[in-house]
C-alpha positions in Angstrom: -11.0 -3.3 -90.9 -11.9 -0.2 -91.5 -13.6 0.5 -88.3 -9.8 -1.3 -86.4 -8.1 1.7 -87.8 -10.1 4.2 -87.9 -9.7 3.5 -84.1 -6.4 3.4 -84.0 -5.9 6.7 -85.7 -8.3 8.2 -83.2 -6.3 6.9 -80.5 -3.5 7.6 -81.9 -4.2 11.5 -82.3 -5.9 11.4 -79.2 -2.3 10.7 -77.4 -0.7 13.4 -79.8 -3.1 16.2 -78.6 -2.7 15.2 -74.7 1.0 15.4 -75.3 0.6 19.1 -77.0 -1.8 20.3 -74.0 0.8 18.9 -71.9 3.9 20.6 -73.8 1.5 23.8 -73.9 1.1 23.5 -69.9 4.7 23.0 -69.8 5.6 25.8 -71.9 3.2 28.5 -70.0 4.5 27.5 -66.7 7.9 28.2 -67.8 7.1 31.6 -68.9 5.3 32.1 -65.6 8.6 30.5 -63.6 10.7 33.5 -65.7 8.2 35.8 -63.6 9.6 35.5 -60.4 12.7 37.1 -58.3 16.2 34.3 -58.9 15.4 32.7 -55.6 12.2 31.7 -56.3 12.8 30.6 -60.5 14.8 27.4 -59.4 12.0 25.4 -56.9 9.2 26.8 -59.9 10.7 24.7 -62.6 11.8 21.5 -60.6 8.5 20.0 -61.8 9.5 20.9 -65.4 12.4 18.6 -65.7 9.5 15.6 -65.8 8.7 14.6 -69.5 5.4 13.9 -70.8 6.3 10.1 -71.0 6.8 9.9 -67.6 4.5 12.3 -66.5 1.8 9.5 -68.5 3.3 6.6 -66.4 2.7 8.2 -63.5 -0.8 9.5 -63.7 -1.7 6.0 -65.0 -0.4 3.9 -62.3 -2.4 6.7 -59.9 -5.6 6.3 -62.2 -4.5 1.9 -61.5 -4.3 2.6 -58.3 -7.5 4.7 -57.5 -9.5 2.1 -59.5 -7.8 -0.5 -57.4 -8.9 1.1 -54.0 -12.4 1.8 -55.4 -12.7 -1.6 -56.1 -11.8 -3.0 -52.7 -14.5 -1.2 -50.8 
């Protein structure tokens, strides 16, 4: 039982740290966009609209497709 709780806790902490890393990367990218001329700013900011949850969903889909394709070969 203790092992199960420890595993669940570890998984939760990993997910939290992944989200924090994603948010830090987004913040850094936004800061880079702020340094650009106004004409390039909007284009730079477009990828910033994706939430972590959407990013993770897309990431899981890509991984799933990659694994599926490698099994077919």
